[in-house]
C-alpha positions, 0 to 999 in steps of 0.5 A, spaced: 698 857 613 695 852 609 694 851 602 690 846 598 691 845 591 685 843 586 687 840 579 682 841 574 683 835 570 676 834 566 679 836 559 676 833 553 683 835 549 679 834 542 685 838 539 689 832 541 685 827 536 686 820 537 690 821 543 684 823 547 679 818 544 679 814 550 682 818 555 682 825 558 688 830 556 691 829 563 692 822 562 695 822 556 702 819 556 708 823 555 716 822 555 716 815 555 714 813 562 709 819 565 702 822 564 701 829 563 698 830 570 705 827 573 708 834 572 703 838 576 702 833 581 710 833 582 710 840 582 705 840 588 709 835 592 716 838 591 713 844 593 711 841 600 703 841 598 700 834 600 693 836 600 691 835 593 684 835 590 683 833 582 677 834 579 675 830 573 670 829 568 671 827 561 673 819 560 676 819 567 678 811 567 685 812 565 686 817 570 683 814 576 687 808 575 693 812 574 692 816 580 690 810 585 691 812 592 697 817 590 702 812 593 708 814 587 707 822 589 707 820 597 700 822 597 697 816 600 695 820 606 689 820 611 690 825 616 695 830 613 692 831 606 693 826 601 690 826 594 682 825 592 679 825 586 672 828 585 667 827 578 661 830 577 654 827 580 647 828 579 644 831 585 637 834 587 638 840 583 645 842 586 650 838 582 650 836 574 656 836 569 661 841 570 659 847 565 666 850 565 672 850 570 669 855 575 663 851 575 667 845 577 670 848 582 664 851 585 660 844 585 666 842 589 667 848 594 664 845 600 670 840 600 675 845 598 673 849 604 673 844 609 678 845 614 679 852 612 685 853 608 688 860 607 690 859 600 687 855 594 692 853 589 688 852 582 692 848 577 691 845 570 692 838 569 694 838 562 701 842 562 708 840 562 713 844 566 716 845 573 714 850 578 716 851 585 709 853 588 712 855 594 715 861 591 709 863 588 705 863 594 710 867 598 710 872 592 702 872 593 703 874 600 708 879 599 704 883 594 697 882 599 694 880 593 687 877 593 689 873 586 696 871 584 696 868 577 702 865 574 704 868 567 710 867 562 712 870 555 711 866 549 712 868 542 708 873 539 705 868 533 703 864 539 700 869 543 693 868 541 692 861 543 692 864 551 689 869 555 693 875 555 695 879 561 697 886 561 701 889 568 703 895 571 707 897 577 709 892 582 706 886 577 699 889 578 694 886 573 691 892 569 688 888 563 686 881 562 683 878 555 682 871 553 685 869 547 684 875 543 685 875 535 690 881 535 694 880 542 696 887 545 702 883 549 705 876 549 705 875 556 700 870 557 696 866 563 699 859 565 692 857 568 696 857 575 692 861 580 693 862 588 686 865 591 685 867 598 679 862 600 674 868 602 675 871 595 674 865 591 668 863 595 665 870 593 667 870 586 665 863 584 658 865 588 657 871 584 659 867 577 654 862 579 648 866 580 650 870 573 645 866 568 650 869 562 656 866 564 660 861 561 662 859 568 670 859 566 676 862 569 679 865 563 672 867 560 669 870 566 672 870 573 678 874 571 676 879 566 670 881 571 675 881 577 680 886 573 674 890 571 672 890 579 679 893 581 681 886 585 688 886 587 690 881 582 698 880 581 702 877 575 707 872 578 713 872 573 715 865 571 721 864 566 722 857 566 720 851 561 712 851 560 708 848 554 701 847 553 701 840 550 694 841 547 695 840 540 698 834 536 703 839 533 705 841 540 705 834 543 710 832 538 714 838 538 715 837 546 717 830 545 722 832 540 725 838 545 727 832 550 732 829 545 738 834 544 744 834 549 741 840 553 733 838 553 728 844 554 726 840 561 731 836 565 727 829 567 734 827 570 734 833 575 734 829 582 733 835 586 726 836 582 723 829 581 717 827 576 714 822 580 709 817 576 706 810 577 712 806 574 710 799 571 714 793 573 718 792 566 724 788 565 730 792 563 731 794 555 734 789 551 738 792 545 740 786 540 747 786 535 747 791 530 741 796 532 742 803 531 739 808 536 741 815 536 738 821 540 732 817 543 729 815 549 727 808 550 723 806 556 723 799 560 721 793 557 723 795 550 726 790 545 730 792 539 732 787 535 738 786 530 738 791 524 733 796 527 734 804 526 731 808 531 733 816 531 730 822 535 724 817 538 721 816 544 719 809 546 714 808 552 714 801 556 714 794 552 715 797 545 718 791 541 721 793 534 723 787 530 729 786 525 730 791 520 725 796 522 726 804 522 723 809 526 725 816 526 722 823 529 716 819 532 713 817 539 711 810 540 706 809 546 706 802 550 706 795 548 706 797 541 709 792 536 713 794 530 714 788 525 720 787 521 721 792 515 716 797 517 718 804 517 715 810 521 717 817 520 714 823 524 708 819 527 705 818 533 703 811 535 698 810 541 698 804 545 698 796 543 698 798 536 701 793 531 704 795 525 705 790 520 711 788 516 714 793 511 708 798 512 710 805 512 707 810 516 708 818 516 714 821 512 719 826 513 717 831 507 712 835 510 714 838 517 707 840 518 703 833 517 704 828 523 701 821 522 697 818 527 695 811 529 690 810 535 690 805 541 689 798 539 689 798 532 692 794 526 696 797 520 696 792 515 703 789 512 705 793 506 700 799 508 702 806 506 699 811 511 701 818 508 704 824 512 698 827 516 694 820 515 690 818 521 687 811 523 683 811 529 682 807 535 680 799 534 681 799 527 682 792 524 684 790 517 676 789 515 675 797 516 680 799 511 677 801 504 684 801 501 691 799 502 693 807 502 691 812 508 692 819 504 694 825 507 687 828 511 684 821 511 681 819 518 680 811 518 675 809 523 672 802 526 666 800 523 665 796 530 663 798 536 669 800 540 671 797 546 673 801 552 680 799 555 
């Protein structure tokens, strides 16, 4: 039995706002030291799958740099699989920008079917979860399925965000509807599929020839297969899984890491989440600093008199004397100057928050302040809950010293790519 994993990592992730202004969604940092795609990649290698293809499209530079040759995941292999990353290219009528998830797989199918894997495991690169794919493959074989899709039950209020699955006897899928406004079930599609190779080849080619198709697995492939009576089974997954596709879900998923018994145990040595670790010195915490229920990553410096509560700090964050940070996610190499207050906020990489600035507030549970990559927040500036500062913003870009809720400050300069 040979399984080839195909990770769909081309998503623009527009609902994540400034976090995906300069990077694809799977490359967005998560939980201090990781990227979102690390969870899917680690699931593969922890499940004994070392033959991995990554299909990227939107702003892949951070992703390509992060993956490299695949060493951190033991995927730097030449003869026994390894990781390969494919981006769209212009050819003589047979290739173009990916039109949808199914089209991305179809355009690369000649690579996917090389060496004739028995099964193709198709995965989303933008979900946070831990799953043993080997158990799902065994389920697929036991049920003699043509397609097995992983499913999970979600709160009924959230179900309309997902593809809705209904099952009959022996987990046979009887209905699938992509993101209906009034779901008839709270059993949803996780975006994890196991196809028999010949089945995938047939349905992709049929979809490719359909001029009315949007060439998407959820919108086109799955409903058509159900209607045709294909042997589709739902694999019941009961562990932790979250689609961090919105600002609110991204922030909430971080906060769920902080209780004494977190929603997902990143310290589980039996299921290690691998990543490309930066060479950083140990954390330094000065006298009289107060840190509660937080995760502090290598290279951070916390000066005297600081207060950090319910926060996640990525590598190299510096918090200068007297600054206060609560319920916030601070990304790599950001500088928080003395006296600044940050509450319920997401601050991207290499941001400078000036002295005595106030970003965000705890008063509005639904409003998260955000500051984009490489931007500067002026001393004494107020960024209200729900205020947004884009990437590369400098002092001359601000029309006033207060960013109101609902404001979105953009740079007036040509942004640079880093």
